[in-house]
Backbone as numpy.savetxt, mean C-alpha at the origin, in Angstrom:
# Nx Ny Nz CAx CAy CAz Cx Cy Cz
-13.32 1.76 1.74 -13.95 0.97 2.67 -14.24 -0.35 1.61
-13.88 -1.45 2.06 -14.54 -3.02 1.42 -15.55 -3.45 1.96
-15.96 -4.72 1.73 -17.10 -5.07 2.38 -16.92 -5.70 3.83
-17.86 -5.98 4.41 -17.90 -6.70 5.69 -16.58 -6.28 6.69
-16.97 -4.93 6.70 -15.67 -4.52 7.49 -14.25 -4.46 7.22
-13.86 -5.18 5.70 -12.67 -4.94 5.47 -12.11 -3.50 4.84
-10.75 -3.76 4.93 -10.32 -1.93 4.62 -10.88 -1.59 3.61
-9.77 -2.30 2.48 -9.61 -2.43 0.87 -10.92 -2.82 0.46
-11.17 -1.76 -0.73 -12.29 -1.66 -1.39 -11.83 -2.42 -2.66
-12.57 -3.87 -2.80 -12.00 -4.25 -4.45 -12.32 -3.37 -5.49
-13.26 -2.88 -5.60 -13.38 -1.81 -6.90 -12.22 -1.01 -6.87
-11.94 -0.03 -5.72 -11.01 0.85 -5.55 -9.30 0.13 -5.94
-9.05 -0.90 -5.89 -8.37 -1.98 -6.49 -8.12 -2.17 -7.58
-9.23 -2.62 -8.58 -9.29 -3.10 -9.95 -9.08 -1.30 -10.58
-9.24 -0.12 -10.10 -9.22 0.92 -10.52 -7.60 1.04 -10.89
-6.90 0.37 -10.15 -5.38 0.60 -10.67 -4.80 -0.05 -11.93
-5.85 -0.62 -12.20 -5.38 -1.61 -13.62 -6.17 -1.05 -15.01
-5.66 -0.85 -16.18 -6.16 -0.62 -17.07 -7.26 -1.37 -17.67
-8.25 -0.24 -17.82 -9.75 -1.15 -18.21 -9.82 -2.05 -19.62
-8.97 -1.88 -20.39 -8.70 -2.44 -21.92 -9.83 -1.53 -22.35
-10.91 -2.36 -22.96 -11.97 -1.72 -23.75 -12.90 -1.07 -22.94
-12.74 -1.11 -21.85 -13.49 -0.05 -20.72 -12.82 0.99 -20.50
-13.64 2.20 -20.07 -13.08 2.94 -19.30 -12.70 2.80 -18.03
-13.80 2.15 -17.42 -13.84 1.56 -15.88 -13.46 0.21 -16.21
-12.30 -0.34 -14.99 -11.77 -1.54 -15.24 -12.70 -2.25 -14.35
-13.28 -1.62 -13.58 -14.53 -2.48 -12.64 -15.71 -2.97 -13.91
-15.78 -2.41 -15.04 -16.70 -2.84 -15.64 -16.11 -4.13 -16.46
-14.78 -4.01 -16.63 -14.04 -5.46 -17.26 -14.37 -6.87 -16.35
-14.40 -6.34 -14.74 -14.35 -7.55 -14.02 -15.64 -8.00 -14.04
-16.70 -6.98 -13.95 -18.53 -7.68 -14.20 -18.36 -8.27 -15.50
-17.97 -7.77 -16.61 -18.33 -8.50 -17.74 -17.54 -9.98 -17.82
-16.22 -9.98 -17.33 -15.62 -11.31 -17.30 -16.51 -12.34 -16.40
-16.94 -11.95 -15.21 -17.87 -12.78 -13.94 -19.03 -13.00 -14.80
-19.58 -12.19 -15.50 -20.90 -12.68 -16.36 -20.69 -13.70 -17.56
-19.56 -13.53 -18.14 -19.32 -14.38 -19.32 -19.03 -15.80 -18.48
-17.92 -15.47 -17.35 -17.73 -16.92 -17.04 -18.88 -17.90 -16.62
-19.79 -17.10 -16.16 -21.00 -17.77 -15.23 -21.48 -18.30 -16.48
-21.80 -17.86 -17.44 -22.70 -18.12 -18.72 -21.84 -19.45 -19.28
-20.75 -19.44 -19.66 -19.40 -20.31 -20.11 -19.80 -21.55 -19.13
-19.78 -21.59 -17.63 -19.97 -22.47 -16.62 -20.94 -23.46 -17.21
-22.11 -22.64 -17.50 -23.49 -23.20 -17.28 -23.54 -23.65 -19.27
-22.54 -23.73 -19.77 -22.74 -24.10 -21.16 -21.44 -24.38 -21.55
-20.70 -25.33 -21.18 -19.23 -25.96 -21.37 -19.09 -26.20 -22.99
-20.06 -26.83 -23.43 -19.70 -26.93 -24.85 -19.53 -26.09 -25.89
-20.25 -24.71 -25.50 -20.31 -23.74 -26.52 -18.73 -22.67 -26.53
-18.46 -22.71 -27.64 -17.22 -21.82 -28.03 -17.53 -20.27 -28.09
-16.32 -19.47 -28.03 -16.72 -18.00 -27.99 -17.64 -17.49 -28.98
-17.66 -17.93 -30.23 -18.84 -17.35 -30.83 -20.13 -17.18 -30.39
-20.55 -18.39 -29.77 -21.74 -19.00 -29.44 -21.74 -18.04 -28.20
-21.36 -17.79 -27.28 -21.01 -17.23 -25.63 -21.45 -15.87 -26.23
-20.59 -15.44 -27.28 -20.67 -13.63 -27.81 -22.18 -13.89 -28.13
-22.63 -14.41 -28.84 -23.87 -14.27 -29.45 -24.61 -14.31 -28.33
-24.93 -15.24 -27.30 -25.71 -15.59 -26.41 -25.60 -14.62 -25.51
-24.59 -13.84 -25.02 -24.67 -12.65 -24.34 -24.60 -11.55 -24.59
-24.53 -11.41 -25.98 -24.60 -9.87 -26.96 -23.12 -9.25 -26.59
-22.23 -10.10 -26.54 -20.45 -9.17 -26.27 -20.01 -9.30 -27.34
-19.07 -8.70 -28.03 -18.16 -9.14 -29.23 -17.16 -10.01 -28.84
-17.11 -10.98 -29.67 -16.37 -12.10 -29.84 -15.01 -11.71 -29.46
-14.32 -10.55 -30.22 -13.19 -10.00 -30.04 -12.79 -9.64 -28.49
-13.62 -9.75 -27.85 -13.52 -9.24 -26.37 -13.44 -10.15 -25.36
-14.10 -11.77 -25.91 -13.88 -12.75 -25.15 -13.18 -13.97 -25.33
-13.08 -13.88 -26.58 -12.22 -14.91 -27.14 -11.10 -15.61 -26.59
-10.35 -14.87 -26.01 -9.25 -15.54 -25.26 -9.54 -15.94 -24.09
-10.68 -15.33 -23.55 -11.24 -15.86 -22.02 -11.62 -17.66 -22.21
-12.42 -17.50 -23.37 -13.22 -19.08 -23.66 -12.77 -20.05 -24.21
-11.74 -19.58 -25.41 -10.78 -20.65 -26.59 -9.68 -20.64 -25.49
-9.12 -19.88 -24.84 -7.68 -20.02 -24.46 -7.31 -20.12 -22.98
-8.75 -20.04 -22.61 -8.43 -19.84 -21.06 -7.66 -18.64 -20.69
-7.39 -17.52 -21.19 -7.06 -16.48 -20.73 -7.96 -16.01 -19.56
-6.90 -14.68 -18.76 -7.96 -14.15 -17.69 -7.15 -12.52 -17.72
-7.94 -11.62 -17.64 -7.67 -10.40 -17.82 -6.66 -10.07 -16.19
-5.87 -9.21 -16.57 -4.84 -8.83 -15.33 -5.30 -8.40 -14.22
-6.52 -7.38 -14.34 -7.41 -7.19 -13.32 -7.91 -8.43 -12.41
-8.47 -9.35 -13.14 -8.82 -10.59 -12.53 -8.07 -11.59 -11.70
-6.49 -11.43 -12.22 -5.49 -12.27 -11.77 -4.94 -11.26 -10.50
-5.14 -9.75 -10.35 -4.35 -9.28 -9.62 -5.80 -9.28 -8.23
-7.09 -8.96 -8.67 -7.77 -9.52 -7.41 -7.82 -10.88 -6.85
-7.61 -12.31 -7.66 -7.43 -13.37 -6.97 -6.22 -13.48 -6.51
-5.26 -12.89 -6.72 -4.00 -13.21 -5.72 -4.06 -12.18 -4.70
-4.62 -11.09 -4.62 -4.80 -10.35 -3.27 -5.97 -10.96 -2.63
-6.93 -11.75 -3.19 -7.66 -12.46 -2.03 -6.74 -13.65 -1.56
-6.10 -14.38 -2.31 -5.24 -15.49 -1.75 -4.46 -15.04 -0.55
-4.09 -13.72 -0.61 -3.16 -13.30 0.77 -3.92 -12.90 1.54
-5.09 -12.79 1.51 -6.08 -12.29 2.61 -6.14 -10.81 2.78
-5.41 -10.05 1.69 -5.45 -8.40 1.89 -6.96 -7.61 1.50
-7.47 -8.40 0.42 -9.15 -7.87 0.40 -9.67 -7.80 1.55
-9.63 -9.07 1.86 -10.50 -9.13 3.25 -10.22 -8.72 4.77
-9.29 -8.17 4.33 -8.43 -7.65 6.14 -9.39 -6.63 6.71
-9.28 -6.81 7.76 -9.85 -5.89 8.67 -8.97 -5.24 9.58
-9.02 -3.93 10.37 -8.12 -3.38 10.95 -7.09 -4.10 11.90
-8.02 -5.26 12.47 -7.34 -6.01 13.60 -6.56 -7.36 12.93
-6.90 -7.21 11.65 -6.23 -8.52 11.14 -4.73 -8.34 10.95
-3.83 -9.41 11.33 -2.48 -9.58 10.74 -2.13 -8.92 9.59
-2.94 -9.50 8.22 -2.34 -8.91 7.15 -2.42 -7.27 6.91
-3.48 -6.88 7.64 -3.80 -5.36 7.61 -2.81 -4.59 8.45
-2.55 -5.19 9.68 -1.32 -4.65 10.44 0.30 -4.39 9.48
0.31 -5.68 8.56 1.49 -5.21 7.73 1.43 -4.18 6.59
0.09 -4.47 6.41 -0.01 -3.69 4.67 -0.01 -2.16 5.29
-0.64 -1.88 6.48 -0.19 -0.20 7.45 0.92 -0.13 7.48
1.71 -0.82 8.33 3.47 -0.45 8.32 4.20 -0.25 7.12
3.69 -1.26 5.89 4.15 -0.91 4.54 3.81 0.26 3.76
2.47 0.73 4.20 2.26 2.24 3.35 3.17 3.24 4.14
3.55 3.17 5.77 4.02 4.01 6.36 5.58 4.20 5.93
6.09 3.15 5.44 7.21 2.66 4.84 7.53 3.40 3.54
6.65 3.48 2.71 6.58 3.94 1.12 6.74 5.74 1.76
5.83 6.25 2.45 5.66 7.71 2.87 7.50 8.22 3.27
7.93 7.20 4.22 8.96 7.57 5.09 10.32 6.91 4.54
10.11 5.99 3.78 11.71 5.37 2.86 11.46 4.12 2.18
10.46 4.52 1.73 10.36 3.44 0.10 9.56 4.36 -1.11
9.03 3.17 -2.06 8.71 3.82 -3.31 7.76 2.80 -4.19
6.94 3.31 -4.87 6.37 2.18 -5.78 6.81 2.83 -7.10
6.82 1.83 -8.04 7.41 2.32 -9.38 6.18 2.97 -10.20
6.13 3.57 -10.80 5.14 4.24 -11.49 4.75 3.36 -12.83
5.58 2.46 -13.14 5.66 2.10 -14.48 4.92 0.50 -14.29
5.40 -0.32 -13.17 4.71 -1.54 -12.70 4.32 -1.78 -11.60
4.18 -0.77 -10.66 3.69 -0.77 -9.39 4.68 -1.73 -8.17
6.05 -1.91 -8.54 7.00 -2.85 -7.95 7.11 -2.18 -6.88
7.25 -2.27 -5.49 7.35 -1.60 -4.14 8.83 -2.00 -3.90
9.47 -0.85 -3.34 10.82 -1.01 -3.00 11.23 -0.34 -1.27
11.81 -0.79 -0.36 11.73 -0.19 0.69 13.35 -0.24 1.25
13.81 1.08 1.57 14.91 1.18 2.01 15.15 0.77 3.46
16.04 0.11 3.97 16.31 -0.22 5.28 17.21 1.04 5.96
16.34 0.95 7.32 17.03 2.08 8.25 17.80 1.98 8.57
18.39 2.91 9.67 19.60 2.30 10.47 19.54 0.97 11.44
18.35 0.30 11.57 18.37 -1.18 11.97 18.64 -2.52 10.99
19.12 -1.82 9.79 19.35 -3.08 9.13 18.15 -3.80 8.43
18.77 -5.31 8.99 17.65 -6.05 8.60 16.65 -6.43 9.78
16.75 -5.50 10.68 15.93 -5.79 11.70 14.75 -4.58 11.58
14.86 -3.69 10.56 14.20 -2.75 10.04 12.74 -3.14 10.18
11.61 -2.62 10.81 10.02 -2.70 10.67 9.55 -3.25 9.87
9.80 -2.25 8.51 9.76 -3.25 7.35 9.63 -4.63 6.89
10.89 -5.53 7.18 10.95 -6.63 7.10 9.61 -7.69 7.87
9.52 -7.01 9.36 8.31 -7.72 10.00 6.95 -7.30 9.24
6.72 -6.14 8.53 5.50 -6.07 7.65 5.70 -6.73 6.90
6.50 -7.14 5.91 6.80 -8.05 4.79 5.95 -9.16 5.39
6.54 -9.74 6.47 6.14 -11.14 7.11 4.72 -11.06 7.12
4.21 -10.09 8.01 2.54 -10.14 8.14 2.24 -10.14 6.57
2.37 -9.50 5.80 1.19 -9.76 4.63 1.71 -10.97 3.97
2.55 -11.69 4.23 2.45 -13.02 3.88 3.50 -13.47 2.28
3.80 -12.11 2.12 4.65 -12.05 0.68 5.99 -12.64 0.74
6.66 -13.16 -0.19 8.36 -13.49 -0.02 8.91 -12.17 -0.35
10.38 -12.29 0.02 11.02 -10.94 -0.44 12.34 -11.15 -0.23
13.25 -10.30 -0.74 14.53 -10.39 -0.54 15.35 -9.16 -0.69
16.52 -9.37 0.23 17.31 -8.06 0.43 18.35 -7.85 -0.67
18.37 -6.58 -0.98 19.69 -6.15 -2.09 20.26 -5.05 -1.65
21.74 -5.19 -2.22 22.42 -4.59 -1.87 22.34 -3.24 -2.75
22.75 -2.05 -2.30 22.72 -0.71 -3.23 24.08 -0.63 -3.30
24.99 -0.57 -4.52 26.13 -0.11 -4.37 26.16 1.48 -4.80
25.78 2.19 -3.65 25.96 3.56 -3.83 25.89 3.98 -2.23
27.01 5.11 -1.87 26.89 5.19 -0.34 25.75 6.58 -0.14
25.36 6.90 -1.00 24.12 7.84 -0.80 22.86 7.35 -0.74
22.91 5.91 -1.00 21.47 5.20 -0.69 21.42 4.10 0.60
20.66 3.60 0.85 20.50 2.47 1.81 20.30 1.36 1.18
20.82 0.39 1.79 20.21 -1.20 0.72 18.82 -1.24 1.19
18.33 -2.22 0.37 16.72 -2.44 0.16 16.21 -3.90 0.61
14.88 -4.07 0.81 14.25 -4.93 0.75 13.14 -4.94 -0.10
12.82 -5.92 -0.89 11.82 -5.76 -1.96 11.20 -7.02 -1.89
9.93 -6.96 -2.33 8.98 -8.17 -2.53 9.52 -8.65 -3.54
9.34 -9.95 -3.88 9.50 -10.69 -4.79 8.49 -11.24 -5.65
7.74 -12.57 -5.68 6.86 -12.97 -6.26 5.18 -12.06 -6.14
4.59 -11.70 -7.16 3.22 -11.08 -6.71 3.49 -9.60 -6.12
5.00 -9.22 -6.33 4.89 -7.82 -6.09 4.05 -6.45 -6.65
3.84 -6.61 -7.58 2.94 -5.86 -8.33 1.76 -5.39 -7.95
1.04 -6.57 -7.25 -0.21 -6.69 -6.63 -0.24 -6.18 -5.32
0.87 -6.28 -4.65 1.20 -5.83 -3.40 1.37 -4.36 -3.61
1.83 -3.97 -4.69 2.08 -2.44 -4.76 0.82 -1.71 -5.00
0.14 -2.25 -5.65 -1.37 -1.94 -6.05 -2.34 -1.48 -4.69
-2.28 -2.93 -4.09 -2.82 -2.72 -2.76 -2.33 -1.49 -2.24
-1.08 -1.08 -1.81 -0.74 -0.18 -1.14 -1.31 1.01 -1.83
-1.13 1.21 -2.91 -1.82 2.30 -3.58 -3.09 2.29 -3.49
-3.69 1.43 -3.25 -5.15 1.58 -3.03 -5.52 2.37 -1.56
-4.58 1.85 -0.87 -4.42 2.55 0.51 -4.27 3.49 0.73
-3.62 4.41 -0.34 -3.07 5.68 -0.37 -1.83 6.12 -0.21
-0.67 4.95 -0.37 0.72 5.39 -0.57 0.50 5.76 -1.82
1.53 6.86 -2.34 2.17 7.44 -3.41 2.34 6.35 -4.13
2.45 6.40 -5.66 3.23 5.87 -6.60 3.99 6.61 -7.48
5.08 6.29 -7.83 5.97 7.11 -8.81 7.18 8.30 -7.81
7.62 9.10 -8.03 8.66 9.97 -7.88 7.80 10.81 -6.51
7.87 10.91 -5.28 7.16 11.67 -4.32 7.37 13.13 -4.17
8.63 13.28 -4.40 8.96 14.64 -4.84 8.33 15.55 -5.63
7.53 15.07 -6.82 6.75 15.89 -7.89 5.41 15.65 -7.44
5.21 15.08 -6.19 3.58 14.93 -5.84 3.35 16.05 -4.59
1.94 16.34 -4.59 1.46 17.18 -3.35 0.74 15.96 -2.66
1.63 15.29 -1.68 1.02 14.10 -0.88 0.11 14.69 0.17
-0.62 13.26 0.47 -1.73 13.42 1.19 -1.76 11.83 2.52
-1.88 12.25 3.90 -1.64 11.12 4.26 -2.87 9.87 4.13
-2.82 8.90 4.13 -4.04 8.10 4.00 -5.16 8.36 4.66
-6.26 8.14 4.14 -7.73 8.59 4.65 -7.86 7.49 5.31
-7.71 6.59 5.32 -8.15 5.28 6.41 -7.57 5.32 7.82
-6.36 6.19 7.92 -6.05 6.86 9.31 -6.90 7.29 10.00
-8.07 8.09 9.20 -8.90 9.24 9.70 -9.89 8.10 10.74
-10.10 7.04 10.35 -11.43 6.43 11.48 -10.73 5.29 11.92
-9.55 4.82 11.91 -8.30 3.86 12.28 -8.32 4.01 13.90
-8.34 2.52 14.30 -8.21 2.12 15.63 -6.63 2.85 16.27
-7.08 3.48 17.49 -5.58 3.97 18.08 -4.05 2.93 17.46
-4.18 1.48 17.60 -2.98 0.95 17.42 -2.49 1.04 16.08
-3.65 1.43 15.23 -3.39 1.37 13.47 -2.68 2.71 13.40
-3.16 3.58 14.40 -2.29 5.01 14.14 -0.84 5.09 14.70
-0.99 4.62 15.68 0.34 4.42 16.65 1.22 3.77 15.79
1.01 2.71 14.92 1.92 1.81 14.21 2.31 2.44 12.91
1.76 3.04 12.34 1.70 4.23 11.04 3.04 5.12 11.75
2.49 5.73 12.80 3.75 6.91 13.29 5.01 6.42 13.85
4.81 5.08 14.72 6.18 4.38 14.77 6.78 3.81 13.45
6.35 3.35 12.98 6.78 2.84 11.38 7.67 4.26 10.95
6.96 5.21 10.63 7.48 6.20 10.17 8.55 7.28 10.63
8.56 7.12 12.46 9.51 8.02 12.73 10.74 6.86 12.76
10.82 5.80 12.84 11.99 4.82 12.80 12.76 5.31 11.41
12.10 5.14 10.62 12.73 5.72 9.33 13.05 7.21 9.32
12.63 8.21 9.60 12.67 9.26 9.40 13.65 10.21 10.34
13.19 9.70 11.96 14.02 10.37 13.29 14.53 9.18 13.40
16.08 9.25 13.30 16.88 8.31 13.41 17.47 8.71 14.93
17.63 9.60 15.31 18.18 9.84 16.55 17.92 11.06 17.11
17.78 11.05 18.38 17.29 12.74 19.23 18.13 13.45 19.54
17.66 14.64 19.52 18.86 15.85 19.68 19.40 16.29 20.98
20.13 17.35 21.05 20.77 17.40 22.65 19.67 17.23 23.94
18.67 17.50 23.70 17.62 18.15 24.59 16.82 16.74 24.96
17.11 15.57 23.92 16.55 14.21 24.36 15.03 14.30 23.46
14.90 15.43 22.62 13.65 15.40 22.05 13.96 15.11 20.50
13.01 14.76 19.71 12.78 14.17 18.26 12.82 15.55 17.15
13.80 15.62 16.21 13.59 16.48 14.96 14.06 16.08 13.86
13.04 16.04 12.80 13.35 15.75 11.65 12.85 16.77 10.37
13.37 16.38 9.25 13.07 17.39 8.28 12.23 16.42 7.02
11.04 17.32 6.74 10.50 16.58 5.66 10.16 17.97 4.64
10.33 17.75 3.27 10.27 18.24 2.25 9.00 18.43 1.50
8.05 18.65 2.19 6.57 18.55 1.73 5.79 19.63 1.89
4.40 19.40 1.21 3.73 20.77 1.42 3.24 21.10 2.72
2.81 22.04 2.92 2.25 22.77 4.54 1.36 21.63 4.81
0.44 21.71 3.94 -0.73 20.73 4.23 -0.38 19.12 4.71
0.63 18.87 4.23 1.08 17.37 4.26 1.83 17.81 5.70
2.65 18.70 6.17 3.33 18.87 7.21 2.40 18.96 8.28
0.91 19.73 8.32 0.04 20.07 9.46 -0.40 18.46 9.63
-1.00 17.51 8.63 -1.45 16.60 8.79 -0.86 15.63 9.08
0.51 15.68 9.18 1.45 14.70 9.91 2.00 15.07 11.17
2.16 16.26 11.35 1.90 16.65 13.08 1.01 16.42 13.57
-0.11 16.79 13.19 -1.65 16.34 13.93 -1.53 14.60 14.08
-1.48 14.12 13.17 -1.32 12.53 13.68 -0.20 12.16 14.57
1.14 12.59 14.48 2.01 12.43 15.76 1.33 12.73 17.12
1.04 14.10 17.11 0.85 14.68 18.22 -0.57 13.69 19.00
-1.50 13.46 17.98 -2.52 12.55 18.51 -2.13 11.40 19.23
-1.00 10.82 18.51 -0.53 9.53 19.20 0.44 9.67 20.34
1.01 10.85 20.29 2.25 11.07 21.06 1.08 11.77 22.47
0.22 12.28 22.15 -0.82 13.04 23.27 0.58 14.02 23.90
0.96 14.62 23.16 1.86 15.61 23.62 2.36 16.52 22.70
2.81 17.92 22.60 2.90 18.82 21.59 3.87 18.39 20.62
3.52 18.73 19.08 4.43 18.66 18.25 4.04 19.82 17.21
5.32 20.02 16.81 5.24 21.63 16.26 6.05 21.64 14.79
5.90 22.51 13.83 6.78 22.54 12.63 7.08 23.96 12.85
8.53 23.74 12.14 9.36 25.24 11.79 9.98 24.89 10.56
9.53 25.54 9.45 10.53 25.74 8.41 10.94 24.24 7.92
9.84 23.53 7.51 9.79 22.37 7.22 10.47 20.99 8.01
10.94 21.64 9.65 11.62 20.67 10.41 10.17 20.38 11.39
9.99 19.21 11.80 8.63 18.72 12.90 9.47 18.32 13.66
9.14 19.08 14.82 9.82 18.71 16.23 8.62 18.31 16.93
9.14 17.39 17.85 8.42 16.37 19.30 8.98 16.64 20.12
7.86 17.48 20.95 8.55 17.95 22.38 9.02 16.54 23.39
9.88 16.99 24.08 10.19 16.34 25.26 9.05 15.46 25.92
7.67 16.22 25.87 6.65 15.19 26.51 6.29 14.31 25.62
6.03 14.68 24.29 5.53 14.02 23.26 6.67 12.72 23.40
7.81 13.06 23.08 8.95 12.03 22.97 8.87 10.97 23.72
8.56 11.60 25.25 8.74 10.27 26.49 7.33 9.65 26.49
6.40 10.32 26.04 4.93 9.48 25.54 5.14 8.70 24.56
5.41 8.57 23.59 5.82 7.96 22.60 6.78 6.52 23.18
7.67 6.51 23.87 8.36 5.74 24.49 9.26 4.86 23.00
10.04 5.54 22.39 10.76 5.31 21.41 12.35 4.38 21.78
12.09 3.82 22.95 13.54 3.36 23.00 13.97 2.33 22.33
12.88 0.95 21.90 13.53 0.34 20.61 13.62 0.83 19.54
13.19 2.21 19.29 12.79 2.15 17.94 14.20 3.25 17.38
14.42 4.24 18.28 15.55 5.32 17.74 17.06 5.01 18.74
């Protein structure tokens, strides 16, 4: 958790970056801030003088002082703050969008391992998919991408500052890289989240994974995930639906009572 009720910790977000000279990237943040505070009080001093005064290797700070350079982690923090993501609380529109995007990474999207750029498959609702509204709530620009492959859906992708958004989603618990090769766990922020946050996560998940009802008017979908993940997901859906949800050989079956309680008419 972040400070003052915010959900995202700036420290945890910083950990998604390479610390460079430091094993812990947060040390880079603290050193940069210390150096720049000193430099702002002594604008006439160059990097060598600042390095001597602060007992810091000149090689580490030369670009900051002499060239106006900024570490990637600092730029990321500043960008995330500009969008209001680091300060967002459960009830804020920005977090509501982020929560929906995390659900979409689990159920129909991905975050690239190499650069943290997220992409999201459009579901059966096309450009009316919930992920589009979620991106709007975060305030980030996006574009639709046609995928010339019959086995894959078209996608929507953030454009400017996409890697920063991907790092924010990863900080919230969204998986990075190929999900099939990971032992996934649902985000821990859901444990103490308000009911509307948990409900939105479930609705977004089901819109992507459960595109239709079966002959009994109940919902069934298949997840090739670990037993622990399936149990956690089942428990989450059951808590939101207030009705029986069961697992059978990687299939999640939402009972008629739970299906009716979910009131998914506008989703499925």
